[in-house]
C-alpha positions in Angstrom: 107.0 112.7 144.9 106.4 116.2 144.5 109.3 118.4 144.1 108.2 120.1 147.2 108.7 117.4 148.7 112.0 116.0 147.0 113.7 119.0 148.2 114.8 118.7 151.4 114.5 115.1 151.4 117.6 115.2 149.2 119.2 117.8 151.2 118.9 115.6 154.5 119.7 112.4 152.6 122.3 113.9 151.2 123.8 114.5 154.9 123.9 110.6 155.4 124.1 109.0 151.8 126.3 109.8 148.6 125.5 110.1 144.9 122.1 111.5 145.8 120.1 112.5 142.4 116.7 114.0 142.2 115.4 112.8 139.3 112.4 115.5 138.7 111.6 114.1 134.5 110.7 110.8 135.4 107.2 110.0 135.3 106.8 109.9 138.9 109.8 111.9 140.2 112.2 109.9 142.6 115.5 110.7 144.3 117.7 107.9 143.8 121.1 107.6 146.4 123.5 104.7 148.0 123.1 104.3 151.5 126.5 103.6 152.9 125.9 101.7 156.1 123.7 99.3 154.2 125.9 99.4 150.7 122.6 99.7 148.9 121.9 101.7 146.0 118.1 103.0 146.5 115.2 104.8 144.9 112.9 106.9 147.0 109.4 107.9 145.4 106.0 109.3 147.7 102.5 109.1 146.3 103.1 106.1 144.0 100.4 103.7 145.6 100.9 101.0 143.2 104.4 100.9 143.3 104.0 100.7 147.2 101.8 98.1 147.1 104.2 95.9 144.3 107.0 96.7 147.2 104.8 95.5 149.8 103.8 92.1 147.5 107.9 91.4 146.6 108.9 91.7 150.3 106.5 89.2 151.3 106.9 86.7 148.1 111.2 87.3 149.4 110.2 86.5 153.0 109.0 83.6 152.2 111.8 81.5 150.7 115.2 83.9 151.1 116.5 82.1 147.7 114.4 84.5 146.1 115.5 87.7 147.2 119.3 86.1 146.5 118.2 85.3 143.1 117.1 88.9 142.4 120.0 90.3 143.7 122.4 88.0 141.5 119.7 88.7 137.9 120.1 92.6 139.1 123.9 92.5 139.3 124.1 90.6 136.1 121.9 93.1 134.5 123.7 95.9 135.6 127.0 94.6 134.5 125.8 93.7 131.2 123.8 97.0 130.6 120.1 96.3 130.7 119.1 97.6 134.1 118.1 101.1 133.3 114.7 101.8 132.2 115.5 105.4 131.1 117.8 104.0 129.0 115.2 101.5 126.8 115.9 98.5 129.1 114.4 96.1 131.8 113.9 98.3 135.3 114.7 96.4 138.7 111.3 95.5 139.1 111.0 93.3 136.0 114.3 91.7 136.9 112.9 91.0 140.5 109.8 89.2 138.5 112.1 88.0 136.2 113.8 86.0 139.1 110.7 85.1 141.1 108.9 83.8 137.9 112.2 81.1 138.5 110.6 79.7 141.3 107.5 79.8 140.0 107.7 78.1 137.1 109.5 74.8 138.3 108.0 71.4 138.1 107.4 71.5 142.0 107.0 75.5 142.2 109.5 77.1 145.4 107.4 79.5 145.7 103.0 80.2 145.6 101.0 81.8 142.5 100.8 85.2 142.7 97.1 84.7 143.0 97.4 82.2 145.9 98.5 84.6 147.5 96.8 88.0 147.0 93.2 86.2 148.2 92.4 84.1 150.8 90.5 80.1 150.7 87.5 81.5 149.1 88.8 83.6 146.1 87.9 87.2 147.9 91.0 89.7 146.6 92.6 90.9 149.9 93.0 94.4 150.1 95.7 95.6 152.6 99.1 95.0 153.6 98.3 93.2 156.8 95.9 90.7 155.1 98.6 89.9 151.9 101.1 89.3 155.0 99.0 87.4 157.0 97.5 85.1 154.2 101.3 84.4 153.3 101.8 82.8 156.8 99.9 79.6 155.5 102.9 79.2 152.5 105.4 79.5 155.1 104.1 76.4 157.4 103.6 74.7 154.0 99.9 74.6 153.6 100.5 75.4 150.0 102.8 72.3 149.0 101.1 70.2 151.6 
């Protein structure tokens, strides 16, 4: 997110959210805020394609099984109470904690979620390039084609 975009975004969010904070010193500047309607802490950045892709993949995975989203939330809340959910302080960030929760579902004797490789490639092994292709591919796991 450029500094030029952050100011207007932060000003607009201050009318609708609480605890709005612009962190300009981060590798990729972000605006942190608390959405009082959703009762959710959020981080917002613009122009970070890698983060957007990772967020989209996490959403697709969590949509496959609601337990994944719930487990990620529990792990993140636990980490917060233990003081280990702060990447600026040298501990794990939310993405890392979410991946740990998802790994639990991937590493069961009978996996609950499909491997990422299966999610990000089609049946021929071609890597999927767009968000739409990944979401459409995920549907085959939702209807039980992966696990039989």
